C-alpha atoms as a printed R data frame, in Angstrom:
    type eleno elety resid chain resno       x        y       z
1   ATOM     1    CA   UNK     A     1  92.383 -142.227 168.821
2   ATOM     2    CA   UNK     A     2  93.213 -139.910 165.914
3   ATOM     3    CA   UNK     A     3  95.760 -137.156 166.458
4   ATOM     4    CA   UNK     A     4  94.433 -133.659 167.030
5   ATOM     5    CA   UNK     A     5  95.293 -130.765 164.743
6   ATOM     6    CA   UNK     A     6  97.785 -129.532 167.337
7   ATOM     7    CA   UNK     A     7  99.428 -132.974 167.433
8   ATOM     8    CA   UNK     A     8  99.603 -133.112 163.644
9   ATOM     9    CA   UNK     A     9 101.205 -129.664 163.556
10  ATOM    10    CA   UNK     A    10 103.708 -130.922 166.110
11  ATOM    11    CA   UNK     A    11 104.398 -133.998 163.956
12  ATOM    12    CA   UNK     A    12 105.188 -131.694 161.024
13  ATOM    13    CA   UNK     A    13 107.455 -129.547 163.189
14  ATOM    14    CA   UNK     A    14 109.324 -132.606 164.484
15  ATOM    15    CA   UNK     A    15 109.718 -134.041 160.973
16  ATOM    16    CA   UNK     A    16 111.108 -130.745 159.682
17  ATOM    17    CA   UNK     A    17 113.553 -130.574 162.595
18  ATOM    18    CA   UNK     A    18 114.650 -134.165 161.962
19  ATOM    19    CA   UNK     A    19 115.170 -133.511 158.253
20  ATOM    20    CA   UNK     A    20 117.249 -130.456 159.072
21  ATOM    21    CA   UNK     A    21 119.338 -132.499 161.501
22  ATOM    22    CA   UNK     A    22 119.903 -135.179 158.875
23  ATOM    23    CA   UNK     A    23 121.034 -132.810 156.135
24  ATOM    24    CA   UNK     A    24 122.986 -130.249 158.147
25  ATOM    25    CA   UNK     A    25 126.462 -130.021 156.670
26  ATOM    26    CA   UNK     A    26 125.563 -132.161 153.684
27  ATOM    27    CA   UNK     A    27 125.918 -131.199 150.058
28  ATOM    28    CA   UNK     A    28 123.636 -132.476 147.357
29  ATOM    29    CA   UNK     A    29 126.300 -134.996 146.405
30  ATOM    30    CA   UNK     A    30 126.737 -136.360 149.925
31  ATOM    31    CA   UNK     A    31 122.952 -136.529 150.323
32  ATOM    32    CA   UNK     A    32 122.554 -138.316 146.982
33  ATOM    33    CA   UNK     A    33 125.208 -140.840 147.973
34  ATOM    34    CA   UNK     A    34 123.715 -141.645 151.377
35  ATOM    35    CA   UNK     A    35 120.960 -144.196 150.984
36  ATOM    36    CA   UNK     A    36 120.152 -144.179 154.700
37  ATOM    37    CA   UNK     A    37 119.737 -140.394 154.781
38  ATOM    38    CA   UNK     A    38 117.574 -140.355 151.647
39  ATOM    39    CA   UNK     A    39 115.325 -143.097 153.002
40  ATOM    40    CA   UNK     A    40 114.965 -141.298 156.332
41  ATOM    41    CA   UNK     A    41 114.080 -138.043 154.570
42  ATOM    42    CA   UNK     A    42 111.516 -139.873 152.421
43  ATOM    43    CA   UNK     A    43 109.829 -141.253 155.537
44  ATOM    44    CA   UNK     A    44 109.828 -137.856 157.239
45  ATOM    45    CA   UNK     A    45 108.316 -136.271 154.124
46  ATOM    46    CA   UNK     A    46 105.615 -138.957 154.182
47  ATOM    47    CA   UNK     A    47 104.803 -137.944 157.765
48  ATOM    48    CA   UNK     A    48 104.635 -134.281 156.761
49  ATOM    49    CA   UNK     A    49 102.441 -135.166 153.797
50  ATOM    50    CA   UNK     A    50  99.985 -137.232 155.827
51  ATOM    51    CA   UNK     A    51  99.773 -134.719 158.667
52  ATOM    52    CA   UNK     A    52  99.229 -131.866 156.201
53  ATOM    53    CA   UNK     A    53  96.129 -133.602 154.847
54  ATOM    54    CA   UNK     A    54  94.444 -133.058 158.200
55  ATOM    55    CA   UNK     A    55  95.224 -129.380 158.721
56  ATOM    56    CA   UNK     A    56  91.929 -127.475 158.531
57  ATOM    57    CA   UNK     A    57  91.334 -125.370 155.422
58  ATOM    58    CA   UNK     A    58  91.043 -122.139 157.408
59  ATOM    59    CA   UNK     A    59  94.563 -122.661 158.763
60  ATOM    60    CA   UNK     A    60  95.911 -123.562 155.328
61  ATOM    61    CA   UNK     A    61  94.401 -120.375 153.944
62  ATOM    62    CA   UNK     A    62  96.778 -118.413 156.194
63  ATOM    63    CA   UNK     A    63  99.732 -119.838 154.256
64  ATOM    64    CA   UNK     A    64  99.105 -119.382 150.534
65  ATOM    65    CA   UNK     A    65 102.852 -119.750 149.780
66  ATOM    66    CA   UNK     A    66 102.648 -123.420 150.676
67  ATOM    67    CA   UNK     A    67 101.662 -125.761 147.869
68  ATOM    68    CA   UNK     A    68  99.217 -127.738 149.988
69  ATOM    69    CA   UNK     A    69  97.849 -130.040 147.276
70  ATOM    70    CA   UNK     A    70 101.244 -131.241 146.018
71  ATOM    71    CA   UNK     A    71 102.389 -131.593 149.628
72  ATOM    72    CA   UNK     A    72  99.413 -133.814 150.407
73  ATOM    73    CA   UNK     A    73  99.981 -135.813 147.210
74  ATOM    74    CA   UNK     A    74 103.648 -136.308 148.004
75  ATOM    75    CA   UNK     A    75 103.037 -139.207 150.363
76  ATOM    76    CA   UNK     A    76 101.175 -141.173 147.712
77  ATOM    77    CA   UNK     A    77 103.876 -140.415 145.191
78  ATOM    78    CA   UNK     A    78 106.613 -141.624 147.538
79  ATOM    79    CA   UNK     A    79 104.689 -144.806 148.305
80  ATOM    80    CA   UNK     A    80 103.449 -145.661 144.823
81  ATOM    81    CA   UNK     A    81 106.123 -144.186 142.539
82  ATOM    82    CA   UNK     A    82 109.000 -145.215 144.792
83  ATOM    83    CA   UNK     A    83 110.925 -146.405 141.750
84  ATOM    84    CA   UNK     A    84 110.978 -142.849 140.376
85  ATOM    85    CA   UNK     A    85 112.048 -141.055 143.549
86  ATOM    86    CA   UNK     A    86 115.388 -139.425 143.060
87  ATOM    87    CA   UNK     A    87 117.726 -137.475 145.273
88  ATOM    88    CA   UNK     A    88 117.274 -134.316 143.184
89  ATOM    89    CA   UNK     A    89 113.554 -134.162 143.905
90  ATOM    90    CA   UNK     A    90 114.079 -134.687 147.620
91  ATOM    91    CA   UNK     A    91 116.904 -132.144 147.791
92  ATOM    92    CA   UNK     A    92 114.780 -129.588 145.939
93  ATOM    93    CA   UNK     A    93 111.989 -130.042 148.463
94  ATOM    94    CA   UNK     A    94 114.405 -129.672 151.354
95  ATOM    95    CA   UNK     A    95 115.770 -126.455 149.920
96  ATOM    96    CA   UNK     A    96 112.506 -124.917 148.690
97  ATOM    97    CA   UNK     A    97 109.508 -126.247 150.576
98  ATOM    98    CA   UNK     A    98 110.519 -126.825 154.179
99  ATOM    99    CA   UNK     A    99 111.196 -123.211 155.175
100 ATOM   100    CA   UNK     A   100 107.726 -121.836 154.261
101 ATOM   101    CA   UNK     A   101 106.180 -124.814 156.049
102 ATOM   102    CA   UNK     A   102 108.347 -124.208 159.121
103 ATOM   103    CA   UNK     A   103 107.343 -120.539 159.155
104 ATOM   104    CA   UNK     A   104 103.673 -121.574 159.015
105 ATOM   105    CA   UNK     A   105 104.114 -124.076 161.846
106 ATOM   106    CA   UNK     A   106 105.923 -121.485 163.973
107 ATOM   107    CA   UNK     A   107 103.182 -118.912 163.346
108 ATOM   108    CA   UNK     A   108 100.392 -121.350 164.224
109 ATOM   109    CA   UNK     A   109 102.261 -122.249 167.412
110 ATOM   110    CA   UNK     A   110 102.527 -118.580 168.411
111 ATOM   111    CA   UNK     A   111  98.834 -117.992 167.728
112 ATOM   112    CA   UNK     A   112  97.751 -120.990 169.783
113 ATOM   113    CA   UNK     A   113  99.923 -119.862 172.715
114 ATOM   114    CA   UNK     A   114  98.508 -116.324 172.681
């Protein structure tokens, strides 16, 4: 059975939390030098990417700050251009893209519990 929208939103929330746990206390240099951490973050970003593809358009419209198309494309890029993935790109996403997505997820959670 396919995951529901609520389950996919939860998958995104869990992936964001896991990424934050992995990079807490790390600098760019320590992140770049940790193959295991980079690979884990790549996988978690793939999960976020895939789950984001199934968020309904009306929900996405509530979060215009999120670059939905590039986020959806990210999974394909990580899978097919794996040889061009670098720590700088991943670190940039961690620093720039996760917080707006987390805010969206938190807001959707509040609305569904109201």
